[in-house]
C-alpha positions, 0 to 999 in steps of 0.5 A, a space after each residue: 076515165 072515171 074517177 071514184 069520189 067518196 067511198 063504197 058509193 057507186 052512183 059517185 064517179 065522174 070523168 077526169 078527162 084525158 089527163 096524164 102524168 105518164 111523164 114530166 120535164 125536168 122543169 115541170 118536175 122542179 116547179 112541183 117539188 119547189 126545186 132550182 134547175 142546174 144543167 141544159 136538160 130543162 125540157 127532156 122528159 122524166 120517164 122513170 125515178 130510181 134511188 140506185 145509180 146502178 139502175 139509172 137509164 135513159 129518161 131517169 131521174 136519180 135521187 141523191 139520197 143521204 143515209 147513215 153510212 152512204 151518201 148518193 150525191 157521190 153518185 150524181 155523175 155516175 147516174 148522169 153518165 148512165 143516161 140519167 137526165 138529172 138528179 134530185 140533190 141537196 147540193 149545189 153541183 159541183 159544175 153547174 153543167 150538170 143536171 141537177 134539181 136542186 132542193 132544200 130536202 129530197 124526202 119532202 120534195 119527193 113528197 110534194 111530187 106524190 101529191 102532185 100526182 095525186 092532185 092531177 088524178 084523185 083516184 081512191 087510195 087503198 093503204 095498207 100496214 102491218 108487221 107481217 103479211 102487207 105485201 100479200 095482201 096488197 096483191 090480192 087487194 090489187 087482184 081483186 080490185 082489178 076485175 072491176 077497176 083499172 089498178 096501180 100498186 106498190 111493186 117491189 120494196 116502194 112501201 117508203 117515204 120516197 118509194 111512195 112518191 116513186 109509185 104516184 109518179 107512175 099514175 096515168 089518166 088510165 088508173 082508177 084506184 091506186 092500192 099502196 103498201 105502207 113500211 114504217 121503221 119509226 113512229 111518225 113514218 106512216 103519218 108522213 106517208 098518209 100525208 102524201 096519200 090520204 087513204 079512202 080505205 086503210 088496213 092493218 094486217 096485225 100488230 106483233 114484235 116486228 121492229 121491237 128494237 127500234 120500237 121498244 115496245 108493243 104498244 109502240 108498234 100499235 102506236 106507229 100502225 094506228 097512224 094510218 087510220 089517223 091518216 084517213 080521209 073524213 069518210 074513209 074506212 079502216 080495216 083490221 082483224 076481227 081477232 087482233 089482240 090490239 083491236 080496241 086500241 086500234 078502234 079508239 083511232 077510227 074516225 068513222 067506219 071500220 070493218 072487221 075480217 078474219 076466220 071467226 064468225 063474228 068478223 064482218 067479212 070472214 071465211 070458214 070451211 076450210 078445205 086444203 089443196 095442198 100445194 095448190 091453195 085453199 077452198 073456203 066459204 067466203 061470208 060478205 055483208 048482208 048475209 052474202 056467201 060463196 065458195 072461193 079459191 086461192 092459190 096460195 097455201 095456208 090459213 093465214 092466205 084465206 085470212 089474207 083473202 077476207 081483207 081484200 074481199 072486205 075491200 073489194 065489196 066495200 067498192 063496189 065489187 060482186 061476189 063473183 067478181 071477188 071470187 074471180 080476182 081472188 082466184 088469180 092471185 100467184 105467189 110473189 118471187 121469194 114470199 111462199 113462193 113453192 119450187 118443184 125441182 128435179 128428183 121431186 125436191 120441194 123448195 119453199 123460197 121465202 127468203 124475203 124476210 123473217 119474223 116469228 110468226 111468219 117462220 111458225 107459218 112457213 113451218 105449218 105449210 112444210 108440215 101440211 105438205 112434207 109427207 113422207 119426204 125429207 125436211 130440211 131447213 135453211 134459216 137465217 137470223 130474225 132481226 129487230 125482235 129487240 129483247 125477244 131475239 134469244 127467246 124467239 130463236 129458241 122456240 123454233 129450234 125447239 119446234 124444229 127438233 120435235 117435228 124431227 128435221 134431218 137437217 138444219 142449216 142456219 146463218 147468222 148469229 141468232 139462227 145459230 142460236 135456233 141450230 144450238 137449241 135444235 142440237 141439243 134437243 135432236 142429239 143425233 150430231 151433224 144434223 145442225 150445220 152453221 155457216 155464214 156463206 152462201 157458197 158453202 151453203 149451197 154446197 151442203 144443200 147440193 150434197 145432202 139433200 135427197 130426191 123425194 125432200 122438202 127444203 124451207 129457205 127463210 131469213 130476214 133480208 139482209 141476209 142474202 139467202 135469195 142466192 140459194 135457191 136460184 143456184 138451186 134451180 140452176 143446179 137441179 132444174 125444175 120439175 112441171 107437173 
């Protein structure tokens, strides 16, 4: 295996030998996290780590986290009964026979674990944060880098103080780079993540009014995102959009090199000559440093996805990939489930399944995609609340209602009290009656869609994660079935 030391200098690769983090024994794990072992499983291997006792299986370590409304310690016995070899706990077990690693603080223990994994395998770290687009960018970056390296990447929503170490526990001797998504809900959280995994390359996708309810201002959000640059290694490289309104603020946190990307020709890496391929994505000319350029294609539709591709290209180029490798990596990117995922169902019905989360900018981008691909189709939107917008929440939901009215949507179904504001605004302006339905039950939404969505329709499903809208697309697929081209 080779490990990259420093940044963007291909001559500085070294051999890491045959170490493998494939698993630790309970005893080894306890030693790394400075915990005390209870029970008789010290010599058994931990093959995976879970924070949900329902997902525990043979070989699992269950982390007993405490939250505002839950306490994982209540589920330790259940996790062990399902095959977990041990639980990480802040409490002494009720019975000394229970297999438990007792620590003072589970979160700090996981931080120690993450750092231990990177000590064994000091691979370069690529870290991404931002208000929206983190996951899409992470997938594109990993796809590009996979053309040259063996990549470990964040899976699912493992972008938190416990999720990130779980990702790092999967490091083995085969990996040559790790691509990490870093999420946050407050100040100091990204700083904590960078202390676990100091980045060699760090990117901020954008700074928008997501988490306003928690942080109170855009400046506080910018400060929280900029922590990823403060955590960069001394010779690390920062990446952000040339047209980012907080660009100068981000630059003030950069201690070394930074690279801009986007659709502006003032960017260090940019795209122009965009040509839409409809549901099949876009082609564009990719401009790289030193005057290099090449035609590229991505299979994800939308101008914002081309901008994300520029970030992936910028990082790939900085890590020594050539133009052909970058283009090939971008061409392999596919949509993630529930994120800009197009479904073609029987009856020539198109579903844009984008229900993983919602914010004003991501919802506007989704509506752009509907507009671009609607042709003569009946337009339907199923919208849930956009959460954590602070004092902007009412206004932002009204703005969406106004747009839906102007674009003459045939049917709007809303779920949640905030989304109902969108629906009321839409109804007032459309003045057609029975074009807006509001309910808080997925079952009723599904029945409405099955009853009222004709053939040759286009449907958007989007809302904040907590609303559980993913069930709707699953039921539509089950009823109508997928239609293959």
